[in-house]
BADO-453947 format. One record per residue: x, y, z of N, C-alpha, C in turn. Coordinates in steps of 0.2 Angstrom, whole numbers, padded with zeros to 4 digits, always signed. Atoms other than C-alpha are relative to their C-alpha. Layout:
XYZXYZXYZ ...
END
This chain:
+0004-0006+0000+0091+0022-0085+0000+0003+0007 +0000-0003-0006+0092+0035-0071-0007+0000+0003 +0006-0002-0004+0078+0039-0058-0003+0006-0004 +0003-0005+0004+0066+0049-0068-0006+0004+0004 +0005-0003-0004+0055+0055-0053+0002+0007+0001 -0001-0007-0001+0053+0074-0051-0004+0001+0007 +0002-0001-0007+0051+0075-0032-0002+0007+0002 +0002-0007-0002+0041+0089-0024+0005+0003+0004 -0005-0004-0004+0052+0102-0017-0002+0000+0008 +0002-0001-0007+0041+0102-0001+0000-0007+0004 +0000+0007-0003+0044+0083+0003+0005+0001+0006 +0006+0004-0001+0041+0076+0015-0006+0004+0001 +0006-0004-0001+0023+0082+0014-0003-0001+0007 +0003+0002-0007+0018+0073+0030+0005-0004+0004 -0004+0004-0005+0027+0066+0045-0004-0001+0006 +0003+0002-0006+0022+0058+0061-0002+0005+0004 +0002-0005-0004+0022+0074+0070-0006+0004-0002 +0005-0004+0003+0009+0081+0059-0007-0002+0002 +0006+0003-0002-0005+0070+0065-0001-0002+0007 +0001+0003-0007-0012+0067+0083-0002-0007-0001 +0002+0007+0000-0014+0049+0088-0007-0001+0001 +0007+0002-0001-0031+0041+0087-0001-0004+0006 +0001+0005-0006-0028+0028+0101+0002+0003+0006 -0002-0002-0006-0027+0033+0119+0006-0003+0003 -0006+0003-0002-0010+0031+0126+0005-0002-0005 -0005+0002+0005-0002+0029+0109+0003+0006-0003 -0004-0006+0004+0010+0039+0098+0000-0002-0008 +0000+0001+0007+0010+0040+0079+0008-0001-0002 -0007+0002+0001+0026+0030+0074+0002+0002-0007 -0001-0001+0007+0024+0032+0055-0006+0001-0004 +0005-0001+0005+0014+0038+0041+0002-0004-0006 -0002+0004+0006+0014+0026+0026-0005+0001-0006 +0003-0001+0006+0009+0025+0008-0008+0001-0001 +0008-0001+0000-0009+0032+0005-0003-0002-0006 +0005+0000+0006-0023+0028-0007-0001+0007-0002 +0001-0007+0003-0026+0043-0018-0006+0000-0004 +0006-0001+0004-0042+0050-0026-0002+0007+0000 +0003-0007+0001-0051+0065-0032-0008-0001+0003 +0007-0001-0002-0068+0070-0023-0001+0007+0002 +0002-0007-0002-0077+0086-0020+0004+0005-0002 -0004-0005+0003-0065+0096-0031+0007+0000+0004 -0007+0000-0003-0050+0091-0020+0004-0007-0001 -0004+0006+0000-0036+0079-0019+0000-0003+0007 +0001+0003-0007-0038+0066-0005+0006-0005+0000 -0004+0006-0001-0026+0054+0003-0003-0004+0006 +0002+0005-0005-0031+0039+0013+0006-0003+0003 -0006+0001-0003-0016+0038+0024+0000-0006+0005 -0001+0005-0005-0010+0023+0033+0004+0003+0006 -0003-0003-0006-0007+0029+0051+0002-0006+0005 -0003+0005-0004+0004+0017+0062+0001+0002+0007 -0001-0002-0007+0003+0019+0081+0003-0005+0004 -0002+0005-0005+0011+0011+0096+0001+0004+0006 -0002-0003-0006+0015+0015+0114+0007+0003+0000 -0007-0002-0001+0030+0025+0119+0005-0006+0002 -0004+0006-0002+0044+0012+0120+0005+0002+0006 -0004-0001-0005+0055+0009+0135+0007-0004-0001 -0006+0003+0001+0073+0003+0137+0000-0008+0002 +0000+0007-0003+0068-0014+0145-0006-0004-0003 +0006+0004+0003+0051-0018+0136-0001+0002-0007 +0003-0002+0007+0044-0019+0118-0007+0000+0002 +0007+0000-0001+0026-0015+0119-0004+0002-0007 +0003-0001+0006+0013-0015+0105-0008-0001+0001 +0007+0001-0001-0006-0013+0103-0003-0005-0005 +0004+0004+0005-0018-0025+0095-0008+0001+0002 +0007-0001-0001-0037-0023+0093-0003-0007+0003 +0004+0005-0003-0049-0034+0103-0006-0001-0005 +0006+0002+0004-0064-0043+0094-0005+0005+0000 +0005-0005-0001-0075-0029+0101+0002+0007-0002 -0002-0006+0002-0065-0015+0094+0004+0004+0005 -0005-0004-0005-0055-0010+0110+0007-0002-0002 -0008+0000+0001-0036-0009+0111+0003-0003+0006 -0004+0003-0005-0025-0021+0121+0007+0001-0001 -0007-0001+0000-0007-0017+0125+0004-0006+0002 -0004+0005-0002+0005-0031+0125+0007+0002+0001 -0007-0002-0002+0022-0029+0134+0004-0006+0001 -0005+0006-0001+0037-0041+0133+0007+0003+0002 -0006-0002-0002+0053-0039+0141+0005-0001-0005 -0004+0000+0005+0067-0036+0129+0005-0006+0001 -0004+0006-0001+0078-0050+0137-0003-0006+0000 +0004+0006+0000+0064-0063+0136+0003-0004-0006 -0003+0005+0005+0072-0078+0127-0004-0002-0005 +0005+0002+0005+0056-0081+0117-0001+0006-0005 +0001-0006+0004+0057-0064+0109+0005+0001-0005 -0004-0001+0005+0064-0061+0092-0002+0007-0003 +0002-0007+0002+0064-0042+0088+0006+0003-0004 -0005-0003+0005+0077-0039+0074-0003+0004-0005 +0004-0004+0006+0064-0031+0062-0004+0005+0004 +0004-0005-0003+0057-0014+0066-0008-0001-0001 +0007+0000+0002+0040-0019+0058-0003-0006+0004 +0003+0006-0002+0037-0037+0065+0005-0003+0006 -0004+0004-0005+0042-0046+0081-0003-0007+0000 +0002+0007-0001+0041-0065+0085+0000-0001+0007 +0000+0002-0007+0036-0071+0102-0004-0006+0001 +0002+0007-0001+0034-0089+0107-0003-0003-0007 +0002+0003+0007+0033-0093+0088-0006+0003-0003 +0006-0003+0003+0019-0081+0084+0003+0007-0002 -0002-0007+0003+0022-0065+0073-0005+0005+0003 +0004-0006-0001+0015-0048+0079+0003+0006-0003 -0002-0006+0003+0016-0031+0071+0002+0005+0006 -0002-0005-0005+0025-0018+0081-0004+0006+0001 +0005-0006+0000+0012-0005+0077-0007-0002-0002 +0007+0002+0002-0007-0005+0074-0002+0006-0005 +0001-0005+0005-0012+0004+0058-0008+0000-0001 +0006-0001+0003-0028+0012+0053+0000+0005-0005 +0000-0005+0006-0033+0024+0039-0004+0006+0001 +0003-0007-0002-0036+0043+0040+0000+0003-0007 +0001-0004+0006-0043+0054+0027+0003+0007+0001 -0002-0006+0001-0034+0070+0022-0001+0003-0007 +0002-0003+0007-0038+0083+0008+0004+0006-0001 -0004-0006+0002-0029+0097-0001-0003+0003-0006 +0002-0003+0006-0034+0110-0013+0006+0001-0005 -0006-0001+0005-0016+0111-0021+0004-0006-0001 -0004+0006+0001-0010+0093-0019+0006+0000+0004 -0006-0001-0004+0004+0099-0007-0002+0001+0007 +0002-0001-0007-0004+0105+0009-0006-0004+0002 +0005+0005-0002-0015+0092+0017-0002+0001+0007 +0003-0001-0007-0027+0093+0032-0005-0005+0001 +0006+0005-0002-0040+0082+0041-0006+0004+0000 +0006-0004+0000-0057+0089+0036-0005-0003+0006 +0005+0002-0005-0071+0088+0049-0006-0004-0003 +0006+0003+0003-0085+0076+0047+0001-0007-0003 -0002+0007+0003-0076+0061+0040+0003-0005+0005 -0002+0005-0005-0073+0045+0049+0007-0002-0001 -0006+0004+0001-0057+0037+0053-0002-0008-0001 +0002+0007+0001-0057+0019+0047+0005-0005+0004 -0004+0005-0004-0051+0005+0059-0002-0007-0002 +0001+0007+0001-0050-0014+0058-0007-0002+0004 +0007+0002-0002-0067-0023+0061+0000-0008+0001 +0001+0007+0000-0069-0040+0068+0007-0004+0001 -0005+0004-0002-0057-0055+0072+0005+0000-0005 -0004+0001+0005-0049-0055+0055+0004+0007-0001 -0004-0006+0001-0042-0037+0057+0002+0003+0006 -0002-0002-0007-0036-0037+0075+0007+0003+0000 -0007-0003+0000-0018-0032+0070+0000+0006-0004 +0001-0006+0003-0025-0017+0060-0001-0001-0008 +0001+0000+0007-0028-0012+0042+0005+0004-0003 -0006-0004+0003-0015-0006+0030-0001+0001-0008 -0002-0001+0008-0010+0000+0012-0006+0000-0004 +0006+0000+0004-0027+0004+0005+0001+0003-0007 +0001-0003+0007-0029+0006-0014-0007+0002-0001 +0007-0003+0001-0044+0017-0020-0001-0001-0008 +0002+0000+0007-0052+0013-0037-0007+0002-0001 +0007-0003+0002-0067+0023-0044-0003-0004-0006 +0003+0004+0005-0077+0010-0053-0008+0001-0001 +0007-0001+0001-0094+0015-0061-0003+0005+0006 +0002-0005-0004-0096+0030-0049+0000-0002+0008 -0001+0002-0007-0092+0020-0033+0007-0002+0002 -0006+0001-0003-0076+0020-0023+0001-0007+0003 -0002+0006-0003-0068+0003-0020+0006+0000+0004 -0006-0001-0004-0056+0002-0006+0002-0007+0002 -0003+0007-0001-0045-0014-0006+0006+0001+0005 -0005-0001-0005-0034-0015+0009+0002-0006+0003 -0003+0006-0003-0023-0027+0019-0003-0001+0007 +0003+0002-0007-0032-0035+0034+0005-0005+0003 -0005+0004-0004-0020-0042+0047-0003-0002+0007 +0002+0003-0006-0023-0054+0061+0004-0006+0002 -0004+0006-0002-0016-0069+0070-0001-0005-0005 +0002+0005+0005-0025-0079+0056+0004+0001-0007 -0003-0001+0006-0014-0071+0043-0001+0007-0003 +0001-0007+0004-0013-0056+0030-0004-0002-0006 +0005+0001+0005-0028-0055+0018-0002+0007-0003 +0003-0006+0003-0037-0043+0007-0007+0001+0001 +0007-0001-0001-0053-0035+0012-0003+0006-0004 +0003-0005+0004-0065-0023+0003-0006+0004+0003 +0006-0005-0002-0076-0008+0008-0002+0004-0006 +0002-0005+0006-0086+0003-0004-0003+0006+0003 +0003-0006-0002-0092+0021-0003-0001+0004-0006 +0001-0005+0005-0099+0035-0013+0001+0007+0003 +0000-0007-0003-0098+0049-0001+0005+0001+0006 -0006+0000-0005-0083+0044+0011-0003+0001+0007 +0003+0000-0007-0095+0045+0026-0004-0006+0002 +0004+0006-0001-0105+0029+0024+0004-0006-0004 -0004+0006+0003-0096+0012+0020-0004-0006+0000 +0003+0007+0000-0102-0005+0015+0006-0005+0000 -0006+0005+0000-0090-0019+0020-0002-0006-0003 +0001+0006+0003-0088-0034+0010+0004-0006+0002 -0004+0004-0003-0077-0043+0021+0007-0002-0004 -0006+0002+0004-0062-0053+0014-0002-0002-0007 +0001+0002+0007-0061-0055-0005+0005-0004-0002 -0005+0004+0002-0045-0064-0005+0003-0002+0007 -0002+0003-0007-0039-0076+0010+0008+0001+0000 -0007+0000-0002-0022-0076+0018+0004-0006-0005 -0004-0006-0002-0008-0074+0013-0001+0004-0007 +0001-0004+0006-0012-0060+0001+0000+0007+0001 +0000-0007-0001-0010-0041-0001+0001+0003-0007 -0002-0004+0006-0006-0027-0014-0006-0001-0005 +0005+0001+0005-0023-0029-0022-0003+0007-0002 +0003-0006+0003-0029-0015-0034-0005-0002-0006 +0005+0002+0004-0045-0016-0044+0001+0005-0006 +0000-0005+0006-0045-0009-0062-0006+0004+0000 +0006-0005-0001-0056+0006-0064-0005+0000-0006 +0006+0001+0005-0066+0000-0079+0000-0008-0001 +0001+0007+0002-0072-0017-0084+0003-0001-0007 -0003+0002+0007-0063-0027-0099-0004-0005-0002 +0004+0005+0003-0075-0037-0110-0005-0002+0005 +0005+0002-0005-0088-0036-0096+0002-0003+0007 -0003+0003-0006-0077-0042-0082+0004+0005+0004 -0004-0004-0004-0069-0034-0067+0007-0004+0000 -0007+0003+0000-0050-0037-0066+0003+0004+0006 -0004-0002-0006-0038-0035-0051+0007-0003+0000 -0007+0003-0002-0020-0037-0047+0000-0001+0007 -0001+0001-0007-0015-0045-0031+0006-0004+0001 -0007+0003-0001+0000-0053-0023-0001-0006+0006 +0000+0005-0005-0002-0070-0014+0008-0002+0001 -0007+0002-0002+0014-0077-0005+0001-0007+0002 -0001+0007-0003+0022-0093-0001+0007+0000+0003 -0007+0000-0003+0037-0096+0010+0004-0006-0002 -0004+0006+0003+0041-0113+0002+0000-0001-0007 +0000+0000+0007+0036-0114-0016-0003+0006-0003 +0003-0006+0003+0033-0100-0028+0004+0006+0004 -0003-0006-0003+0037-0082-0021-0005+0006+0000 +0005-0006-0001+0030-0064-0019+0000+0002-0007 +0001-0002+0007+0024-0062-0037-0007+0003-0001 +0007-0004+0002+0010-0051-0045-0004-0005-0004 +0005+0004+0003-0005-0061-0050-0006+0005-0003 +0006-0004+0003-0021-0055-0060-0006-0005+0001 +0006+0004+0000-0039-0061-0057-0006+0004-0003 +0006-0003+0003-0056-0058-0065-0006-0002+0004 +0006+0001-0005-0073-0057-0057-0006+0003-0004 +0006-0003+0003-0091-0055-0063-0004+0006+0004 +0003-0005-0004-0096-0044-0049+0005+0005+0004 -0005-0004-0004-0080-0036-0041+0001-0003+0007 +0000+0003-0007-0082-0047-0025+0003-0007-0001 -0002+0007+0001-0080-0065-0031+0005-0001-0005 -0006+0000+0004-0063-0068-0039+0002-0007-0002 -0003+0006+0002-0056-0082-0050+0004+0001-0006 -0005+0000+0005-0046-0087-0065+0006+0004+0001 -0006-0003-0002-0030-0082-0056+0006-0002-0005 -0006+0001+0004-0014-0080-0066+0005+0004+0002 -0006-0003-0002+0003-0076-0061+0003+0003-0006 -0003-0004+0006+0010-0062-0073+0006+0003+0001 -0006-0003-0001+0025-0055-0065+0004-0003+0006 -0004+0004-0005+0039-0064-0055+0006+0005+0001 -0007-0003-0002+0055-0058-0046+0005-0002-0005 -0005+0002+0004+0071-0058-0056+0007+0000+0003 -0007+0001-0003+0088-0064-0050+0005+0005-0002 -0005-0005+0002+0101-0050-0050-0003+0007-0002 +0003-0006+0002+0089-0036-0053-0002+0004+0007 +0002-0004-0005+0082-0022-0042-0007-0003+0003 +0006+0003-0002+0066-0033-0040+0001-0007+0001 -0001+0007-0001+0074-0049-0035-0003-0004+0006 +0003+0002-0006+0066-0051-0018-0007-0001+0000 +0007+0000+0001+0048-0047-0021-0003+0005-0004 +0004-0005+0004+0036-0038-0032-0007+0001+0002 +0007-0001-0002+0019-0031-0029-0003+0006-0003 +0004-0005+0004+0006-0020-0038-0001+0007+0004 +0002-0007-0003+0003-0001-0034-0007+0001+0000 +0007-0002+0001-0013+0008-0038-0003-0003-0006 +0004+0002+0006-0026+0004-0051+0004+0001-0006 -0003-0001+0006-0018+0002-0068-0003+0006-0004 +0002-0006+0004-0018+0017-0080-0001-0002-0007 +0001+0002+0006-0026+0015-0096+0003+0005-0005 -0003-0004+0005-0016+0022-0111-0001-0004-0007 +0001+0003+0007-0016+0019-0130+0004-0006-0001 -0004+0006+0001-0002+0007-0128-0002-0006+0004 +0002+0006-0005-0009-0004-0114-0002+0003+0007 +0001-0002-0007-0013-0004-0096+0007+0001+0004 -0007-0002-0003+0002+0005-0087-0001-0001+0008 +0000+0001-0007+0005-0002-0069+0007+0002+0003 -0006-0001-0004+0018+0006-0057+0000-0005+0006 -0001+0005-0005+0024-0008-0046+0006+0001+0004 -0006+0000-0004+0036-0010-0032+0004-0006+0000 -0005+0005-0001+0051-0021-0031+0005+0001+0005 -0005-0001-0005+0063-0025-0018+0005-0006+0000 -0005+0005+0000+0079-0034-0016-0001-0005+0007 +0000+0004-0006+0082-0048-0003+0002+0004+0007 -0002-0005-0006+0090-0034+0008-0005+0005+0001 +0006-0004-0002+0073-0025+0008+0001+0007-0002 -0001-0007+0003+0078-0010-0003-0006+0000-0005 +0006+0000+0004+0062-0005-0011+0000+0006-0006 +0000-0005+0005+0061+0004-0028-0007-0001-0004 +0006+0000+0004+0047+0008-0041+0002-0002-0007 -0001+0001+0007+0046+0001-0059-0007+0000-0003 +0006+0000+0004+0033+0000-0073-0001-0007-0004 +0002+0005+0004+0024-0014-0082-0005+0002-0004 +0006-0002+0004+0013-0013-0097-0004-0006-0002 +0004+0006+0001-0001-0025-0099-0005+0001-0007 +0004+0000+0006-0012-0029-0115-0007+0003+0002 +0007-0003-0002-0028-0018-0116-0006-0005+0000 +0005+0005+0001-0039-0033-0121+0001-0006+0005 -0001+0005-0004-0031-0046-0111+0006+0002+0005 -0005-0003-0004-0022-0038-0096+0005-0006+0004 -0005+0005-0003-0014-0055-0091+0006-0001-0004 -0006+0001+0005-0002-0053-0106+0005+0006+0002 -0005-0005-0001+0014-0043-0101+0003+0002-0006 -0003-0002+0006+0020-0032-0115+0007+0003+0001 -0007-0002-0001+0035-0024-0107+0000+0001+0007 -0001-0001-0007+0043-0021-0090+0007+0003+0001 -0006-0004-0001+0056-0010-0083+0006-0004+0002 -0007+0004-0001+0074-0016-0084+0003+0004+0007 -0003-0004-0006+0079-0002-0071-0006+0003+0003 +0006-0004-0003+0068+0007-0058-0001+0007-0003 +0001-0007+0002+0060+0023-0063+0000+0004+0007 -0001-0004-0007+0062+0028-0044+0003-0004+0005 -0003+0004-0005+0073+0022-0031+0002+0005+0006 -0001-0004-0006+0077+0028-0013+0007+0004+0000 -0006-0004+0001+0090+0042-0015+0000+0006+0006 +0000-0006-0005+0084+0057-0003+0001-0003+0007 -0001+0002-0007+0088+0056+0015-0006-0002+0003 +0006+0002-0002+0070+0055+0019-0003-0006-0003 +0001+0007+0002+0069+0039+0009+0005-0005+0002 -0005+0005-0002+0085+0031+0015+0000-0001+0008 -0001+0000-0008+0083+0035+0034-0007+0001+0003 +0006-0001-0003+0067+0033+0044-0002-0007+0004 +0002+0006-0004+0057+0019+0053+0002-0006-0003 -0003+0005+0003+0062+0007+0040+0003+0003-0007 -0003-0004+0005+0075+0015+0028+0000-0004-0007 -0002+0002+0007+0079+0013+0009-0007-0003-0003 +0007+0002+0003+0060+0012+0004-0003+0006-0003 +0005-0004+0003+0050+0021-0009-0006-0005-0002 +0006+0005+0001+0032+0013-0010-0006+0004-0001 +0007-0004+0001+0016+0019-0018-0005-0005-0002 +0006+0003+0003-0001+0013-0020-0006+0005-0001 +0004-0005+0002-0009+0029-0025+0002+0006-0004 -0002-0005+0005-0009+0042-0039-0006+0004-0003 +0005-0003+0004-0018+0055-0049+0003+0002-0007 -0003-0001+0006-0017+0059-0067-0003+0006-0003 +0002-0007+0004-0018+0076-0077+0003+0000-0006 -0003+0001+0006-0015+0072-0095+0006-0004+0000 -0006+0004+0000+0002+0066-0097+0004+0000+0007 -0003+0000-0007+0007+0070-0079-0003-0005+0005 +0002+0005-0005+0006+0056-0067+0003+0003+0007 -0003-0002-0006+0008+0062-0049-0001-0006+0005 +0000+0005-0005+0012+0048-0036+0001+0003+0007 -0001-0001-0007+0010+0050-0018+0003-0007+0003 -0004+0006-0002+0022+0038-0009+0002+0000+0007 -0003+0000-0006+0028+0032+0007+0008-0001+0000 -0007+0000+0000+0046+0035+0011+0003-0002+0006 -0003+0003-0006+0057+0025+0023-0005-0002+0005 +0006+0003-0005+0040+0018+0031-0001+0005+0005 +0001-0005-0005+0039+0035+0040-0004+0006-0003 +0003-0007+0003+0034+0050+0028-0004-0002-0006 +0004-0001+0007+0022+0054+0014+0003+0005-0004 -0003-0005+0005+0029+0062-0001-0003+0000-0006 +0003-0001+0007+0025+0067-0019+0005+0000-0005 -0005+0000+0006+0033+0065-0036-0004+0000-0006 +0003+0000+0007+0028+0069-0054+0004-0004-0005 -0003+0004+0006+0032+0058-0069-0004+0002-0006 +0003+0000+0006+0028+0059-0087-0002-0007-0002 +0003+0006+0002+0017+0045-0093+0004-0002-0007 -0004+0001+0007+0025+0046-0111+0007-0002+0001 -0007+0001-0002+0042+0046-0103+0001-0008+0002 +0000+0007-0002+0038+0030-0094-0001-0005-0005 +0001+0004+0005+0031+0022-0109+0006-0001-0005 -0006+0000+0004+0046+0027-0119+0006-0005+0003 -0005+0005-0003+0057+0018-0106-0001-0007-0001 +0002+0007+0001+0047+0002-0109+0001-0002-0008 +0000+0001+0007+0050+0004-0128-0006+0001-0004 +0006-0002+0003+0033+0011-0132-0001+0007+0000 
END
């Protein structure tokens, strides 16, 4: 089945040049896949903004947060024998992994879903404390019983984990710390309870046993999670052979819970597919995309900070129309429309 995304003619909607840096002496290196929601009659993006110092020909330099919220710049000579810098996203120095950029989250809004701007009076969201010193990333936004749940990746030298903040007005936030310990990410909370329980998709990882698979968990309160089950694994020879991870909160349809997820090959080519979960027991997989519903085809998806990537963790729904906002090549924010019925049809439903 071919790529069925109807990309916005205006893509890319946002590029690094469109936002000023938040950190002194830093530059915006990339804008990445935003969380998406409706609020106050507008469409909002909670964009991951990745910043770093201007790079030189002899050094690699990158920022990290200090425990008290300040920024420290680390600088390493490129010819240092202890430096491994073959990946644009991560470097290894003296056996320790560091991110080449420091990410935080910025709010932008739009009246038409195409032209976005930063409104006044809303805070930028930064990492807090020693478990978020390498930044916060890839936020999913779920509206559950009138309260927005922000699940995001918290990164530090202690590992990659899932943290939670909540808000009702996007000006005041309650932090609930880590809800899933390292190594875990790609966490999205369902937007309604099922049989009185909260449910969430998440992605624990292992470098030795297992793999980068999608799991589901349940909770009595949306904070403490248990009864974890692995529901979606990688498939050898497919477009999602290297890793899989959930996108935004699953979409409730008559046929089941529809989840748009990302898959990548071992060569790091990222595509989007769909999986359908049972309405009453979402740990049961009913159907899964044989072929991707979206793959990196346009130049802004194949060339950028890290090319050959389409990645989403945010969408809005208008009847049968699903609008996803996605990160392209780890540098740009773009938009595309899908038909929910067409996706379900591709799954045999």
